[in-house]
C-alpha positions in Angstrom: -20.1 -13.1 54.3 -16.6 -15.0 54.6 -15.2 -17.3 52.0 -12.1 -19.0 51.1 -10.6 -20.0 54.1 -7.5 -21.7 54.8 -5.6 -22.8 56.5 -2.8 -23.8 57.2 0.2 -24.5 60.2 3.6 -26.3 60.3 4.1 -29.3 62.4 2.9 -29.5 66.0 4.9 -30.4 68.8 4.4 -29.6 72.4 6.9 -26.6 73.7 8.2 -25.9 69.9 6.8 -22.8 68.2 4.0 -23.4 65.3 4.1 -21.5 63.0 -0.1 -21.0 61.8 -1.5 -18.9 58.9 -5.1 -18.4 58.5 -6.1 -16.9 55.3 -10.0 -15.7 53.5 -12.1 -13.2 52.0 -14.6 -11.1 53.8 -17.6 -9.0 51.7 -20.6 -6.8 53.5 -23.0 -5.3 52.9 -23.7 -2.3 55.5 -21.5 -0.5 54.4 -20.5 -1.9 51.0 -17.1 -3.1 52.0 -14.4 -6.4 51.0 -11.2 -7.3 51.2 -8.7 -9.6 51.6 -7.5 -10.8 55.2 -3.8 -12.6 56.4 -3.5 -14.0 60.0 -0.1 -15.6 60.8 1.1 -16.6 64.8 3.4 -18.4 66.4 1.9 -20.4 68.8 3.7 -21.9 71.6 1.8 -24.1 74.2 2.4 -26.1 77.2 -0.1 -29.0 77.5 1.1 -30.0 81.0 0.5 -26.4 82.5 -2.4 -25.4 80.1 -0.4 -21.9 79.0 -0.6 -20.8 75.8 1.4 -17.8 73.7 1.4 -16.0 70.5 4.4 -14.1 69.7 3.6 -12.3 67.0 0.0 -12.0 66.0 0.8 -10.1 62.8 -3.1 -9.6 60.9 -3.0 -7.6 57.4 -6.3 -7.1 55.1 -6.9 -4.8 52.7 -10.2 -3.4 52.0 -12.2 -1.6 49.6 -15.4 -0.1 49.3 -17.5 2.9 48.3 -17.5 3.9 51.5 -13.2 4.1 51.3 -14.1 6.1 47.6 -12.4 3.7 45.5 -9.5 3.5 47.0 -7.6 -0.1 49.0 -7.0 0.1 52.3 -5.0 -1.2 54.3 -5.3 -2.1 58.3 -2.4 -4.3 60.2 -2.3 -5.3 63.6 0.4 -7.2 65.8 0.6 -8.0 69.6 1.3 -10.7 71.6 -1.2 -12.7 73.0 -1.1 -15.1 76.5 -3.2 -17.7 78.0 -3.3 -19.0 80.9 -5.6 -21.7 81.8 -5.5 -22.5 85.7 -5.1 -18.5 86.1 -8.1 -17.7 83.3 -6.3 -15.0 82.4 -5.5 -14.0 78.8 -3.7 -11.0 78.0 -3.2 -8.8 74.9 0.6 -7.2 74.6 2.8 -4.6 72.7 -0.8 -4.0 70.7 -0.2 -2.0 67.5 -2.3 -1.4 64.8 -3.4 0.9 61.8 -5.8 1.6 59.7 -7.6 4.1 57.9 -5.9 6.8 59.3 -5.6 5.6 63.3 -3.4 4.4 65.3 -3.8 2.4 68.0 -1.1 1.1 70.5 -2.4 -0.5 74.3 -2.1 -3.3 76.2 -5.7 -5.5 77.3 -6.0 -7.9 80.2 -8.8 -10.1 81.0 -9.8 -11.8 83.8 -11.9 -14.4 84.7 -12.4 -14.8 80.7 -14.4 -18.7 81.3 -17.4 -16.3 83.2 -20.1 -14.3 82.1 -18.7 -11.2 84.2 -15.0 -11.1 83.1 -12.7 -8.5 84.0 -10.5 -6.1 81.8 -8.1 -4.0 82.6 -7.4 -1.8 79.1 -4.9 0.6 78.2 -4.8 2.5 75.1 -3.8 6.0 73.2 -5.7 6.6 70.2 -5.2 8.7 67.6 -6.5 9.6 64.1 -7.1 11.6 61.5 -10.6 11.5 60.3 -13.4 11.0 63.1 -16.0 11.2 60.4 -14.8 8.5 58.0 -15.4 6.0 60.9 -18.4 6.8 61.8 -19.9 6.8 58.4 -18.0 3.0 58.4 -19.7 2.0 61.6 -22.6 3.1 60.9 -23.6 4.7 57.8 -23.9 8.0 57.2 -26.0 10.1 59.8 -24.0 11.6 62.0 -20.5 11.0 59.6 -22.6 13.4 57.4 -22.5 16.3 60.1 -18.7 15.3 61.5 -17.7 15.5 57.8 -18.3 20.2 58.0 -15.4 19.9 60.4 -12.7 21.0 58.7 -10.6 19.4 61.6 -12.0 15.8 62.0 -8.4 14.8 63.7 -8.8 13.2 67.1 -6.9 11.5 69.5 -7.5 9.9 73.4 -5.5 8.5 75.9 -7.4 6.3 78.5 -7.1 4.0 81.1 -10.3 1.7 82.1 -10.8 -1.0 85.2 -13.9 -3.0 85.1 -14.8 -5.8 87.0 -17.9 -7.4 86.0 -18.2 -9.6 89.1 -17.9 -6.8 91.3 -19.8 -4.7 89.4 -17.6 -1.5 89.6 -15.4 0.8 86.4 -13.1 2.9 87.1 -11.2 5.1 84.5 -9.1 6.9 86.5 -7.7 8.9 84.2 -9.1 9.8 79.9 -7.8 12.5 78.0 -9.4 13.2 74.7 -9.1 16.1 72.1 -11.1 16.4 69.1 -13.1 18.3 66.7 -11.4 21.3 68.4 -11.8 20.3 71.8 -10.6 19.1 74.4 -11.7 16.8 77.2 -10.6 15.8 80.2 -11.3 13.4 83.3 -12.0 10.5 85.7 -14.9 8.3 86.3 -15.7 6.1 88.6 -19.2 3.5 88.8 -20.4 0.9 91.4 -23.0 -1.4 90.9 -23.4 -1.2 86.8 -24.6 -4.9 87.1 -27.6 -4.2 88.9 -31.0 -1.7 87.9 -29.6 0.9 90.9 -26.0 2.2 89.4 -24.4 5.0 90.6 -21.9 7.2 88.7 -19.5 9.6 89.8 -17.2 11.8 88.2 -15.1 14.7 87.6 -15.0 15.9 84.1 -13.3 19.4 81.8 -14.0 20.7 78.7 -12.2 23.1 76.7 -12.5 24.0 73.2 -14.7 26.7 70.9 -18.3 26.4 69.7 -18.5 23.1 68.2 -21.5 24.1 65.3 -19.4 23.5 62.1 
């Protein structure tokens, strides 16, 4: 549930940056977690070319709840957003996010955003301290309880994903992951993913100790 939604903006002049601030409170029940958030952005728009830019865009939230052990947790995100309506593209550049012991950096490029089958170019680096905590927030006590039994719950992931739903292709030319003492690397190629007869090929190499806690 979202409450106390408030939006303020500076003077709107085409071609000049417009400062926008959005604040709100939010609460969830599964898991039980609540917090307040602030979204800030400096928006530049060109109505003649239908191109828009938000630079910088920042988001900050402070969360609390039993799942966090009664302690407040900060979430922070900054990036640059560019929207080109004639080209039907949206790009998220210089993405940096941190929170819950996890850091994310990367770039996201979206094409055909006005269609039901967009194109996605994703390049991300993710590193975290506690995989069990993330799963506890996402899906509850099931898998997170098993992960919590591992002494080392840190993880990191580097991946590049190229997906074009209009062509039904997904390419992951390089993925590298370390978690629970194991390392995984490889590549995956998929075709016809939008059909009932997809084709998936890949080369995966995994190494590490017995993963039983």
